[in-house]
BAMARLUM-356538 format. One record per residue: x, y, z of N, C-alpha, C in turn; residue in three letters. Coordinates in steps of 0.02 Angstrom, whole numbers, plus 50000, padded with zeros to 5 digits. Layout:
REM BAMARLUM-356538
XYZXYZXYZALA/...
***
This chain:
REM BAMARLUM-356538
550094965653819550794964053834550694958553887MET/551084952753880551074946653931551384947753994ALA/551284944554050551584946254086552254941454085SER/552744941854125553384938854121553604937854172ILE/553754930454196554074930354273554834926154238ILE/555384928154256555964925354263556274921354314ASN/556504914354289556734911154341557464912654351ALA/557724915654411558434917454419558664912954465THR/559304913754489559654911254552559084912854613THR/558804918954613558404921054680557684917754663ALA/557524913454622556884908454611556624912754556GLY/555924910054544555524915054497555404921054513LEU/555354925654459555224932454489554654936754409GLN/554104939254449553624942254401553884949654366GLU/553914950054305554234957454277553834959854251THR/553304956454216552844960854166552114962854207GLY/551704964654165551124967654197550554962554206ASP/550354958354261549944951054253549124955454240PRO/549064960954232548354961654211548174964154147THR/548744963954123548694966954047548154962553989SER/548264957553976547684953453929547534946853964GLN/547704944854027547394938154072547914933054040GLY/548474934954014548934930353995549764929954042VAL/549844925054069550414925754113550924919954092LEU/551634923554069552164918254037552534918454084ASP/552774911554104553524909954152554054907754109LEU/554574911054128555174910254088555754908154142GLN/556234904354116556694901454158557344902554113ALA/557814907254150558404908754100558174911854022ASN/557674914654024557484917953949556954913753930GLY/556924905653941556584901453908555884900953948VAL/555194902353891554744901653918554354893653934SER/554414892553999554124886754028553384884754046VAL/553124890854059552404891054073551984896754048VAL/551554895454016551014901253988550324898554018THR/550124904654046549564904854089549134908854034LEU/548444906754028547954911853992547164911254017SER/546834915254022546194915554032545864912753998SER/545974911153926545534907553874545904900153866THR/546514900753877546794893253846546924888453902THR/547004892453958547314887854031548024887754022GLY/548314882854056549114883854065549484878354030ALA/549964879653993550394875953963551084876253999ARG/551414871054029551944869654056552694866054002PHE/553224868454024553714865753975554084861454018SER/553954860454086554354856854136554154856354198GLY/554394853654253554214855654321554704858454358ASN/554324866454371554784869854418554514870254476LEU/555124871354516555194873754586555494879554618TYR/555194882354659555484888454683555524886854758ASP/556244887254803556314884154863555894879854875ASP/555844874354843555544867754859554754869954835GLY/554574875554824553704875654806553664874254739ILE/553264869854730553074869854662552674876654615GLU/553144877654568552924883354530552194886254523VAL/551824878854497551244879354479550584882054525GLY/550874881454590550534885654648550404893054621VAL/551024895354605551114902754601550664904254534HIS/550814898454491550444899854431549844900354427ALA/549604895354468548814896954473548514901854499LYS/548824904054552548534910654591548724916654536ALA/549124917754508549334922254446548704920654371ALA/548634914754377548114914154316547474915954338PHE/547294914354404546524917454442546554925454439ASN/547234928254446547124935654448547084937254370LEU/547324935154340547314937254264546694935654238ALA/546294931754247545724929454239545164935254255ASN/545264936154317544834940854359544974948554321ASN/545644950054302545794955954276545364956254221ASN/545384950454178545044950754106544294951754116SER/543874949854164543384951854165543204957354189SER/543594960754215543604967354240543544970154163THR/544134969654123544224972154067543624972954025VAL/543284966054021542704965653975542124970154009GLN/542054971254065541554974654098541704982954081THR/542334982754084542434991254072542334992353989ALA/542474987753944542344987153885541624988753862LEU/541144983753911540474985453896540154992953913THR/540434994853971540295000954006540585007553926SER/541185005453923541335010853866540875010353792ALA/540735003853787540235002953726539545007053733ASN/539295006353796538675009953812538805016953803ASN/539295018853843539535027253856539585028553768ALA/539815025153723540005026553649539155029753634TYR/538605023853631537985023153605537705029953632THR/537755031653705537525038853742537735043153692SER/538305043353688538725049053656538585050653591SER/538435045253549538005045853480537395048053487ASN/537075045353531536285048053539536515055453553ASN/536785056153604536835064953617537065069253568THR/537495066453512537725069453456537195070953410TYR/536605066053410536105066053364535645071653381VAL/535505071253450535065077653486535435084753476TYR/536165084953488536515090753485536395093653401ALA/536475088953365536445090053299535745093053279GLN/535255091253303534505092953297534445100153324ALA/534745101253379534825106253432535185111353384ALA/535645110253341536045114553311535685117753243PHE/535415111753227534955114553167534385119453197ALA/533965118653238533465123353266533905130453284ALA/534475129653318534955134753343535145139553272ALA/535245135753228535435139253159534825143653126ASN/534295138853130533665142753104533395148853145VAL/533505148753210533495153653256533965159353244GLY/534535156253240535205161153229534845166353149SER/534665162653097534585165653041533945171053048ASN/533515169853092532935174653105533255181253158PHE/533775178453193534075183953252534395188853203VAL/534985185453167535425189353140535255193653075ASN/535445199853080535225204153021535455200952949SER/535235200452903535135200052838535245190652828GLY/534975187052887534955180352875534445176152834GLY/534535171652805534165168052768533855160452791THR/533365159152795532995152952810532825149752731VAL/533135143552701532925141052648532505133952670SER/531865133752638531615127652649531005130452685GLY/530585125352706530025126152743530225125752829ASN/529765129752848529915130552929529195130452962VAL/529165126253013528525125153035528515125253112SER/528155129353144528075130953216527575126953252PHE/527595125053299527035120353328526775125753394THR/527225130953411526935135253472526765141753450LYS/526685146453482526625153153470527265156353458ASP/527255160153415527825163653379527615171353391VAL/528115173753427528085181553433528675185153391THR/528435189853356529045193453315529095200653348VAL/529575204353380529725210353408529765215053364THR/529975213653294530305219453257529785219353190GLY/529945222353144529555223153083529565214853041ASN/529025212453015528955207052980528825207252906LEU/529215207452858529185206252786529055200852755ASN/528445200152720528325192552694528325195152608ILE/528805190752586528895190752511528575185952470LEU/528225185952413528065180152393527485182152329GLY/527205178152304526685179052263525925178852298ASN/525955174352348525295173252406525435171952465SER/524895174152495525005173652584524305171552599THR/524315165352629523715162852665523635162652747SER/523255164852773523195164452849522485161552860ILE/522755154752875522185149452904522065150552972ASN/521715153753004521535154353082520835155053092THR/520595153353154519915155453151519805161953182ALA/520205165053191519875173653200520695177053176SER/520655181553154521005186753128521025194553150PHE/521395196853202521285203153230521875208153210THR/521735213653188522345219753168522135224753211VAL/522725227053249522575231853275522655238753245GLN/523015240453187523015244553143522225247153123ASP/522125253253132521475254553109521415257953043SER/521965257253009521905260252942522275255152900LEU/522085249552851522295244652822522465246652741ILE/523035247052708523205250352652523305244052603ILE/522975243952547522955239252494523305240652426LEU/523525237952382523695239452331524475244952343GLY/524845242152399525535245552405525875245252343ILE/526115252152338526685253252269526325253452211ASN/525785253352203525275253252156525075260352136ASN/525605264652116525695270852098525615273852026TYR/526085268451993526285268051920525775268051876THR/525185262251887524545262451852524045262551885THR/523415261851853522755262251873522415255651836ASP/522485250151851522225244851813522035239351863ILE/522165239751931521925234251976521205236552023LEU/520895232952029520205233652062520455234252140ASP/520295237252180520645237652247520025237052297ILE/519905230452335519425231052392519475226252431GLY/519015221552460518925214752494518305210752466PHE/518475204752458517935199752446517825194652486ALA/517335190752490517175184852535516905179652505GLY/517005172452523516635168052503515965165452535HIS/515405162752495514975160552534514605155952484TYR/513925151952495513785148052467513025148352482ASN/512645150552446511855150752443511435145952398ALA/511905140852380511685135052336512245134752291GLY/512725138252281513155138552239513865143752257THR/514455140952248514845145152273514865151552232ASN/514975157452281514865165152263515405169052296ALA/515365175552277515715180652314515385187052322HIS/515515189152381515235196552398515825200952413SER/515735207552408516175212452431516155218652403GLY/516575222752417516605230552407517335229452358ILE/517215234852315517885235452282517825242652232ILE/518455245152221518475251752173518565249252109ARG/518145250452059518335247151996518655250551964ASP/519375248051944519795252351893519585253851829ALA/519145250551805518965253851738518475259351738SER/518015259651779517595265951789517525268951850LEU/518175269351885518385273051942517725274351987LYS/517355267951988516785269852038516815264852099GLU/516515264852150516565259052207515945255452190PHE/515895249252205515365244752192515245240352276TYR/514645239252288514715233952341514255228452300ILE/514485221252287514185217352246514095211352295PHE/513635206352267513615199152279513545196052215ASP/513425187852236513285183852171513835182152130SER/514375184452138514945184552092515235176552104TYR/515155173352046515365166152038515955164952018THR/516435169051975517055166351960517495167052021PRO/518105162052018518375162552080518895167452066GLU/519105168752122519585175552142520295173352148LEU/520865178452127521525177152164521845183052158SER/522425184952181522875189652197522715193052139ALA/522875200352131522665204252075522275201052015ASN/521805198152044521145196651994520505202151987ASN/520495206151942519965210851946519215208451922ASN/518845211451973518045208251965517805212051901ILE/517525206751862517175208051783516445210151812ASP/516415217551805515665217851827515175218151768THR/515395215351698514985213951655514835206451660ASN/515135201351706514975196251699514175194051726HIS/513985189551681513155188751714513045187851787ALA/513405185251811513215183951900513395188851941SER/513755195151907513895200551949513235204451963PHE/513075206352030512465210552055512625214552110ARG/512455222452085512595224652141512015224352202THR/512435222752262511955222052327511645227652351ALA/511095226252387510645229852427511015231752486ASN/510855238052507511285242052562510615243352607VAL/510705240852673510295242052723510705247752773ASN/510365253352775510805258852817510115262952840ALA/510385265552896509835270452937510005276552914ASN/510755277552902510905284852906511485285352846TYR/511425289652788511965290352740512085297652736TYR/512705298452733512895307552731513295306752664LYS/513395309652618513865310752576513555311752506GLY/513815312252450513685311152378513395304152365ASN/512765303452348512465296852326512385297952251LEU/512615292952218512355291152145512035284452130ILE/511415283952117511155277752107510785277952045ALA/510895271952005510515270051959510015265651950THR/509305266751952508725263351954508775260652038ASN/508835263452075508765262552141508045262752157ALA/507995258652217507355257652242507495259452331THR/507015264552336507275267252419506475267552450VAL/506375264152507505795263152551505825268552619THR/505245272052607505395276152678505795282252684ASN/505965284352624506585288552620506335295252645LEU/506695298052692506835305552715507375309552691THR/507265314052643507815318652617507795325752660LEU/508305327352684508355333752702508885338352669THR/508675343252641509205348752607509485344752560ASN/508995341552506509265338852446509385342152396TYR/509835341252340509845344352295509745340752221THR/509365343352170509325339852105509645342652056GLU/509815338352016510335341751967510155345351903THR/510345351851897510015355051848510475355651775LEU/510145355851739510325353351648510095360651621PHE/510535364351585510365369951562510725369651485ALA/510295370651438510465371151354509925374951320THR/510105376651263509715379251207509155374451173ASN/508725375651153508105370751115508305372251044THR/508495375751001508525376150937507865375750913GLY/507655371750851507065371350822506755366250856ALA/507085360350891506765354950910507285351950984SER/506915348851023507425345651081506935339251094ILE/507425335251132507195328251164507465328851228THR/506975328151273507285327351340507665321851373LEU/508185322751405508395316551433508495318051497ASP/508145313551555508225314651622508765312751653LEU/509235308651612509875306051640510235313451651ASN/510155318551605510555324851625510325328451691ASN/509685326951705509625330551761508715331351773GLY/508455333851826507825331851838507405339351839THR/508025343851819507645350151820508025354051764VAL/507595354051709507965356251647507685363351625GLN/508325366951619508255374651597508365376451529LYS/507775376151495507805376851412507715385151399LEU/508125386351349508195392651325507895391951273THR/507365396251242507045395151182507365400451121LEU/507905397351087508235401451039507805400750969THR/507265397350978506715397750901506145393450934ALA/505695394250895505045391150908505145382550901SER/504995378950957505335373050951504785367050964SER/505055361050953504505356350979504945350851028THR/504615350851084504935348551134504725340451143ILE/505155334851133504945329951133505055326451208THR/504555324651231504775321151317505125314651301MET/505375314251377505715306651388505235300851380PRO/505445295851380505145289851399504695290451460THR/503995288251459503585289351521503795282151553ALA/503945283351631504025278751666503595280251733VAL/503425275451745502835277251808503215280051869ALA/502905285451907503165287651957503875293051955GLY/503885293451889504425298151868504145306551865LYS/504525311451884504305318751877504905321351862SER/504805327951840505385333451838505095339551812PHE/505555344751815505295351651814505665354151745VAL/505235358951704505545362951656505535370251660VAL/506145372951668506225380551657506185383551594MET/505765385651557505705387351505505835394151481LEU/506375398151453506465405151451506585406351385LYS/506275413551378506345416651303506945418451294GLN/507235418451239507895422451230507915428951225ASP/508335432751201508285440151194507905443151156GLY/507565437851091507215440551054506545439551065THR/506365434751104505655432551131505225431151080GLY/504535429451090503915428751052504095420651028SER/504475417151049504615410251028503885406251063ARG/503765400351027503315395951051503535389651039THR/503035383851079503235377151086502705372051067THR/502965367851036502355360751036502735354551077THR/502275352751134502335347951167502185341051153TRP/502555336451135502265330251125502085323151189THR/501635319551187501185316551235501285319551312THR/501075325051308500855329451376500155329751369VAL/499865327951439499155329651461499135335651491VAL/498805339451458498815345251500498125346751544TRP/498025352151591497365352651622496795353751558PRO/496155351451556495735352551502495875353651432SER/496415349151417496765347151365496915351951337ALA/497185359051364497445364251346498115365751369THR/498595366351315499215367651334499275376151347ALA/499625377151413499595383551420500125388951376PRO/499885395751366500205400651329500755402751361THR/501325404451325501975405951351501945412551360LEU/502305414351417502565422051413502995423451349THR/502915428051315503355428551252503745433551259THR/503715437251327504295443651312504955442151334ALA/505455445651306506035443251286506475441051371ALA/506885436951375507045435651439506695434251494ASN/505915432951478505535429651526505505421551529LYS/505325419351598505315412651605504765409851633THR/504415405251598503825400851640504215392951649ASP/503805390551712504005384451739503425380051742ILE/503665373651729503005369551722503385361651763PHE/502985359051771503135351151810502805346851769SER/503105340151781502705335251735502825328451781PHE/502335324651776502315318951819502135312551770PHE/502265307051773502175301251749501805294351769SER/501275292551733500925287151760501215279851712ASP/501675279951671502005275051648501645275151564GLY/501105277851557500995280351491500995286251465THR/500775291251510500785298251490501245302951534SER/501435308951507501615313651557501035319251564TRP/501075320951629500525325651648500875331351670TYR/500595336751632500895342551650500475348551686GLY/500785352451733500455358951772500985364451758THR/500615369351761500945375651781501085377651839THR/501795377751860501935381451921501945387851919ILE/502225390551892502315399151876502545401551805GLY/502315408051797502505410451743502615418051746GLN/503035421151686503185427651699503925430851748ASN/504225424751765504775425651806505295429651766TYR/
***
């Protein structure tokens, strides 16, 4: 709004706002005679006097006032613009804070969901239960500590028995390989293994028939429990209160002994029989308990057995009587000896 000064019988009078826009409009009887502007200067329509004083003097003072007010307005405008910029930056920060708060809200509120990736650059503490869903979970830390003394694997795997259960680790002794301990789902047995080269992934069974699969050596000072070992080599073994497997069967007219059935073979002679010995393996030994049936008088023929003085022992022929023999192998022959007879 321009400032207006009316020239009346009392002289020139200002009726407007001289600080509005740096413009002063002087009017006489409603007619503009002087226009003062901070940008265009003063424009006169005639010579004006008020009580003998030239109006231009008053106009100049008013113009200077308007010009100063214009500078003040410009300064205020600059301050307002700076305030707007700061406000805009604050909005950006507030928006980021809101997004972070929203993520936090999703974690805090029951049933909340965070979609997209979330990264934490500081420590994270979870005071409640943490459920992680997905196909794969990777933990890439220098150390991993678990307070729970019992770790449960294969959770909810109650409907089938088709998955190997256990642990495996990576190593490289010239080539990438894996070592671990598993319960094999097919054989229902535990294996400690190494040298396994196929890559592993979740729910990936160990192929025990793979050419690289090898049962690992176990170095232990003490073992307690049932131990089933095939072709095991044991050094400086001390056995206390051990039990050998007893295998009992009838001979019929012939029988071939199999030590996989047991190293104590209890044979009942149901007829005169030819006894074929197992393959001679150096260091192997076993015991035969040879019992007459209720009829008695059964005889035997032994194959590939070397007896003392090259003479096989004479069996006790009485019904239900037992003779006991022991056999040792040097890898070529079986050497037999009589432990006792007529039991």
